[in-house]
C-alpha positions in Angstrom: 67.4 254.4 232.8 69.1 256.8 235.2 65.7 257.9 236.4 64.6 254.3 237.1 67.9 253.6 239.0 67.2 256.6 241.2 63.7 255.2 241.9 65.2 251.9 243.0 67.7 253.5 245.3 64.8 255.5 246.9 62.7 252.4 247.3 65.7 250.6 249.0 66.0 253.5 251.4 62.3 253.3 252.2 62.6 249.6 252.7 65.4 250.0 255.2 63.5 252.7 257.0 60.5 250.4 257.2 62.2 247.1 258.2 65.6 248.1 259.5 64.2 248.6 263.1 62.7 245.1 263.1 65.7 243.4 264.8 65.8 246.1 267.4 62.1 245.7 268.1 62.5 241.9 268.3 65.4 242.3 270.8 63.4 244.9 272.8 60.4 242.6 272.9 62.4 239.7 274.2 64.2 241.9 276.7 60.8 243.1 278.0 59.5 239.6 278.3 62.5 238.4 280.2 62.3 241.4 282.5 58.6 241.1 283.3 57.7 237.4 282.7 55.7 235.6 285.5 57.8 234.5 288.4 58.1 230.7 288.8 56.4 229.1 291.8 58.1 229.5 295.1 59.9 232.8 294.4 59.5 235.8 296.7 57.9 234.0 299.7 57.3 235.2 303.3 56.8 232.0 305.3 54.7 232.1 308.5 56.1 233.4 311.8 57.4 230.4 313.8 58.4 230.1 317.4 62.2 230.6 317.6 63.6 227.3 318.7 67.2 226.7 319.6 68.2 229.8 317.6 72.0 230.6 317.6 74.0 233.3 315.9 77.2 232.3 314.3 79.9 234.6 312.9 83.0 234.7 310.9 85.1 237.7 311.9 88.4 239.2 310.7 90.2 242.1 312.4 93.7 243.7 312.9 95.7 244.4 316.1 97.8 247.4 316.8 100.6 246.0 314.8 98.5 245.3 311.7 98.5 241.5 312.3 95.3 239.9 311.0 93.2 237.8 313.3 90.2 235.6 312.4 87.5 233.8 314.3 85.4 231.6 312.1 82.4 229.4 313.3 79.9 229.2 310.4 81.2 226.2 308.5 82.2 224.4 311.7 78.5 224.4 312.4 77.6 223.4 308.9 79.9 220.3 309.1 78.5 219.4 312.5 75.0 219.5 311.1 75.9 217.3 308.2 77.6 214.8 310.5 74.6 214.3 312.7 72.1 213.9 309.9 70.6 210.5 309.2 67.8 210.9 306.7 68.2 214.0 304.6 70.7 216.8 303.8 69.7 219.7 301.5 72.5 222.2 300.8 72.1 225.2 298.6 75.3 227.3 298.1 76.1 230.0 295.6 79.9 229.9 295.4 81.1 226.3 296.1 84.6 226.0 294.7 88.3 226.6 295.2 88.7 229.2 292.5 90.7 232.3 293.6 90.8 234.6 290.6 94.0 236.7 290.7 94.7 236.0 294.4 97.9 234.2 295.2 96.4 231.8 297.8 97.8 232.7 301.2 98.3 230.2 304.0 95.3 231.8 305.8 92.8 230.6 303.3 90.6 227.7 304.5 89.8 224.8 302.1 86.1 225.3 302.7 84.9 223.6 299.5 87.0 220.5 300.0 86.0 220.3 303.7 82.3 220.5 302.9 82.6 218.0 300.1 84.4 215.6 302.4 81.8 215.9 305.1 79.0 215.1 302.6 80.8 212.2 301.0 81.6 210.7 304.4 78.1 210.9 305.6 76.9 209.1 302.5 79.4 206.4 303.2 78.3 206.1 306.9 74.6 206.0 306.1 74.1 204.8 302.5 70.3 205.3 302.8 70.6 209.0 303.5 69.3 211.4 300.8 71.7 214.2 300.0 70.8 217.0 297.6 73.2 219.8 296.7 71.8 222.8 294.8 74.3 225.3 293.4 74.8 228.0 290.8 76.2 227.3 287.3 78.9 229.9 287.9 80.8 227.1 289.7 81.4 225.4 286.4 81.7 228.7 284.5 78.3 227.8 282.9 79.7 224.5 281.6 83.1 225.8 280.6 85.2 224.3 283.4 85.1 221.0 285.3 84.2 221.1 288.9 86.0 218.0 290.4 84.3 218.4 293.8 80.9 218.3 292.3 81.8 215.3 290.2 83.0 213.6 293.4 79.7 214.3 295.1 77.8 212.8 292.1 80.0 209.6 292.2 79.2 209.2 295.9 75.4 209.3 295.2 74.7 212.9 296.0 72.1 214.5 293.7 73.7 217.7 292.4 71.3 220.3 291.0 72.5 223.1 288.7 69.9 225.8 289.2 67.9 226.6 286.0 68.6 230.3 286.0 66.6 230.9 282.8 63.5 230.5 284.9 64.4 233.8 286.6 63.6 237.3 285.3 66.4 239.2 283.6 68.4 241.4 285.8 70.4 242.7 282.8 67.6 242.8 280.1 69.8 244.8 277.7 71.9 241.6 277.2 69.3 239.0 278.0 67.1 240.3 275.1 69.9 239.1 272.8 70.9 236.0 274.7 67.4 234.5 274.6 67.1 234.8 270.8 69.3 231.8 270.3 72.6 232.2 272.1 71.2 230.4 275.1 70.8 227.3 273.0 74.5 227.0 272.2 76.2 224.3 274.2 79.4 224.7 276.2 82.4 222.5 276.4 84.9 222.3 279.3 87.6 221.1 276.9 87.3 224.0 274.4 88.6 226.9 276.5 90.7 229.5 274.9 90.1 232.7 276.9 91.7 233.4 280.3 89.6 232.3 283.3 89.2 235.5 285.3 87.8 233.5 288.3 90.5 230.9 288.6 93.0 228.7 286.7 92.8 227.5 283.1 90.9 228.7 280.2 87.2 229.0 279.3 85.2 229.2 276.1 83.6 232.5 275.0 80.2 231.0 275.7 81.0 231.1 279.5 81.4 234.8 279.4 78.3 235.3 277.2 76.3 233.4 279.8 77.8 235.3 282.7 76.7 238.6 281.3 73.1 237.8 282.2 74.1 238.4 285.8 71.5 235.9 287.1 72.3 233.9 290.1 71.1 231.5 292.7 72.7 233.5 295.5 71.2 231.5 298.4 73.3 230.0 301.2 71.3 227.5 303.2 71.5 224.1 304.8 68.6 221.8 306.1 69.1 218.5 307.9 67.1 216.1 310.0 68.1 216.5 313.6 67.1 213.7 316.0 63.3 213.9 316.0 63.1 217.4 314.5 64.7 219.5 311.7 67.5 222.0 311.8 68.2 224.9 309.4 71.1 227.3 308.7 70.8 230.5 306.7 74.0 232.4 306.1 75.8 235.1 304.1 78.9 232.8 303.8 80.0 230.8 300.8 82.0 227.5 301.0 84.5 229.2 298.7 88.2 229.1 299.6 89.0 232.6 298.5 86.1 233.9 300.6 87.1 232.2 303.8 88.5 235.3 305.4 85.3 237.4 304.8 83.2 238.6 307.6 79.9 236.8 307.6 76.8 236.0 309.7 74.6 232.9 310.1 71.5 231.9 312.0 70.9 228.3 313.2 67.4 227.2 314.2 65.2 224.2 314.6 61.6 223.2 314.3 58.9 224.3 311.8 61.0 227.2 310.5 63.5 224.6 309.2 60.7 222.9 307.3 59.8 226.2 305.8 63.4 226.5 304.6 63.2 223.0 303.2 60.0 223.9 301.3 61.8 226.9 299.8 64.6 224.7 298.4 62.1 222.0 297.2 60.7 224.6 294.7 64.2 225.4 293.2 65.2 221.7 292.9 61.9 221.0 291.1 62.8 223.4 288.3 65.5 220.9 287.3 63.2 217.9 287.8 64.6 216.9 291.2 62.1 216.0 293.9 63.3 216.7 297.4 61.8 214.4 300.0 60.9 215.3 303.6 57.8 216.4 305.5 55.8 219.5 304.8 55.8 222.3 307.3 52.8 222.4 309.7 50.2 225.0 309.3 50.9 228.4 311.0 49.8 228.6 314.6 48.6 231.6 316.6 51.4 233.9 317.6 52.5 233.7 321.2 54.8 235.8 323.4 58.6 235.4 323.0 60.9 235.3 320.0 59.7 234.4 316.5 61.6 233.5 313.3 60.4 233.9 309.7 62.0 232.5 306.5 62.0 235.1 303.7 63.1 234.7 300.1 63.7 237.2 297.3 61.3 240.1 297.1 59.9 239.2 300.5 63.2 240.2 302.0 63.0 243.6 300.5 59.5 244.0 301.7 60.6 243.1 305.3 63.5 245.5 305.2 61.4 248.4 304.0 58.7 247.6 306.6 61.4 247.7 309.4 62.8 251.0 308.3 59.5 252.6 307.6 58.0 251.5 311.0 61.0 252.8 313.1 60.0 255.6 315.4 62.0 258.5 316.9 64.5 257.2 319.3 64.7 253.7 317.7 68.0 252.5 316.4 68.6 251.0 312.9 71.9 249.4 312.4 73.0 248.1 309.0 76.1 246.2 308.1 76.2 245.1 304.4 78.5 244.3 301.6 76.4 246.2 298.9 73.9 248.9 299.6 72.3 250.4 296.5 68.5 249.7 296.6 66.8 253.1 296.0 63.6 252.6 297.9 65.6 251.4 300.9 68.0 254.3 300.8 65.2 256.8 300.6 63.5 255.1 303.5 66.7 255.3 305.6 66.9 259.0 304.9 63.3 259.5 305.8 63.8 257.5 309.0 66.7 259.8 310.0 64.5 262.8 309.5 61.9 261.3 311.9 64.6 261.0 314.6 65.6 257.4 314.2 69.3 256.8 315.0 70.7 255.2 311.9 74.2 253.7 311.6 75.6 252.1 308.4 78.7 250.0 308.3 79.8 249.3 304.7 82.4 247.4 302.8 84.6 249.8 300.9 84.1 247.9 297.6 87.7 248.5 296.7 89.0 244.9 296.1 87.6 241.5 295.2 89.7 238.4 294.8 92.9 240.3 293.9 91.1 242.7 291.4 90.9 246.4 292.3 87.4 247.9 292.2 86.2 251.5 292.0 84.2 251.6 295.2 80.8 251.5 293.5 78.1 251.3 294.7 78.9 251.8 298.4 81.1 254.9 298.1 78.6 257.1 296.2 75.8 255.8 298.5 77.9 256.7 301.5 78.2 260.2 300.2 74.5 260.4 299.9 73.8 259.0 303.4 76.4 261.2 305.1 74.8 264.3 303.5 71.5 263.2 304.9 72.9 263.1 308.5 73.4 259.3 308.7 76.5 258.0 310.4 78.6 255.9 308.0 81.8 253.9 308.8 84.0 251.8 306.5 85.1 248.2 307.3 88.9 248.0 307.4 89.7 245.3 304.9 92.9 244.1 303.3 91.7 241.8 300.6 88.8 240.2 302.5 85.3 241.6 302.5 82.7 242.7 305.0 80.3 240.2 303.5 77.5 240.1 306.1 74.0 241.4 305.2 72.4 242.6 308.4 69.7 245.0 309.5 69.0 245.3 313.2 66.0 247.3 314.5 66.2 248.2 318.2 62.9 249.5 319.6 63.4 252.4 322.0 60.4 251.9 324.2 59.2 248.3 323.6 62.5 246.6 324.7 62.3 244.4 321.6 64.6 243.9 318.6 64.3 242.6 315.1 67.1 241.1 313.0 67.1 240.4 309.2 70.1 238.5 308.0 71.0 236.1 305.3 72.2 236.0 301.7 70.6 239.1 300.2 72.6 242.2 299.7 70.6 245.4 299.8 70.4 245.9 296.0 67.9 245.9 293.2 69.2 242.5 292.0 69.0 240.9 295.4 65.7 242.4 296.7 63.5 242.7 293.6 62.9 239.0 292.7 65.8 238.8 290.3 68.4 236.6 292.1 67.4 233.7 294.3 68.0 234.7 297.9 67.2 233.5 301.4 67.2 235.5 304.7 65.5 235.2 308.0 63.8 237.6 310.3 64.2 237.1 314.1 62.1 239.3 316.4 61.8 239.2 320.1 62.9 240.6 323.5 66.3 242.4 323.4 67.3 239.7 326.0 66.9 236.9 323.4 70.5 235.5 323.2 70.8 235.6 319.3 69.5 239.1 319.2 71.9 240.3 321.9 74.7 238.6 320.1 73.8 240.3 316.8 73.8 243.7 318.6 77.2 242.9 320.1 78.5 241.8 316.6 77.5 245.1 315.1 78.9 247.2 318.0 82.2 245.3 317.8 82.5 246.3 314.1 81.4 249.8 314.7 83.5 250.6 317.8 86.9 250.0 316.4 89.9 250.2 318.8 93.7 250.1 318.1 93.8 246.6 319.7 90.9 245.4 317.5 90.7 247.5 314.4 87.5 246.7 312.5 86.4 250.0 310.9 87.1 253.6 310.3 85.0 256.8 310.1 83.8 258.2 306.8 86.0 261.2 305.8 85.3 264.0 303.3 88.2 262.6 301.1 86.1 259.4 300.6 83.7 261.3 298.4 83.6 260.3 294.8 81.5 263.2 293.5 78.3 263.4 291.5 79.6 261.6 288.4 80.3 258.5 290.4 76.8 258.8 291.9 75.2 258.9 288.4 77.3 256.0 287.3 76.0 253.9 290.2 72.4 255.0 289.5 72.7 253.9 285.8 74.3 250.6 286.8 71.7 249.9 289.4 68.7 250.8 287.1 69.9 248.9 284.0 71.5 245.9 285.6 74.8 246.6 283.8 76.7 245.7 287.0 77.7 242.8 289.2 75.8 244.2 292.2 
């Protein structure tokens, strides 16, 4: 009998060795599928080059005077509201953060009620013109993935606005280590905005555990766009700004434009709405025409933005200037391309947010601080935005040709990270190229220079200093976070 008992124990151990890895293999298989599954239609598009019609640059800027007093100049959502008020047939709005949640921030008097203002404009336009079609596309983060009510979205629905919660499960996994578990059944668990028991880190009240489990996928519809009919044509707005009250002091950039490019923008949003079964009306964009002299505009989404950024950096020649102002910079191919451009004699300037604070929560400076160390060591000039709670939230690359007298601008929603540029988040940016005298391009250059050339009377940035270095351990932490998706950037 003792001998047979020993045999049974041995057989059990062999059984565990044979089958114990099965759950791990199942999770790994699901993670692999989620990371590499086919992209849905409409993701990662580079639309045709279109003539730049009525292009205007809009900015939100925050700076400090010699006494440390904060000054702001904000134009982006003034333009968005004006566009909504002149629409008669169709409004399509796609915004990532569209809420009044403020995290741990004690809301100062300087915050603007952007979410309420935009909601009011949409409701009033529906009341003035009952036949107008209004579609609002947004990210489930605004309801904490079903764990909190969103009164402004409910008000929009009551007014007849079609509100689309983006189906994020259609996207590839940006954090496959978690998504491999999530998609084995946790994603089928419902959520309840009356069942909260955990602190809401993004605002007031409590949320269910399920909200945080969903958040760990780190998927997002990060787009910030608006398309409206405008008299006999169409108008579009692509921006880095969110209608989010606690973000209202951030520095941001937007491009307004009209014509066929606006219909390209509409086509890009039509695809996302269709995932949730919502058909967006409106005409299709015309076929591309032959390129002519002058300025041209091109709508880019997701991975096409990364391709355009890399092309710009890799095509820059000695004597050209590359100016970057961005909230997050961590994308390895882009960083390597910037270092190679510097070696070719390209003048490279990088203006970065310090990544030290977000909505009242202190952060460790990753990824920008270790990336700044790397760039500085490669001979690239780096400066830090001076921020006191707000963020340098623009996402801008400006390529100034030395000999051709032309410039190219890429700006929009996409940070320069793996998540934003590798077909993981939904993103929209635009590329404007033309003579340096093109007003929007000249204004973009002036915007960057104003941020770079800080003065005591208008303090906007400060120089990189050796004391800013975080060392190699922080650099490896950033690399691990970027590669695995175990991060919010």
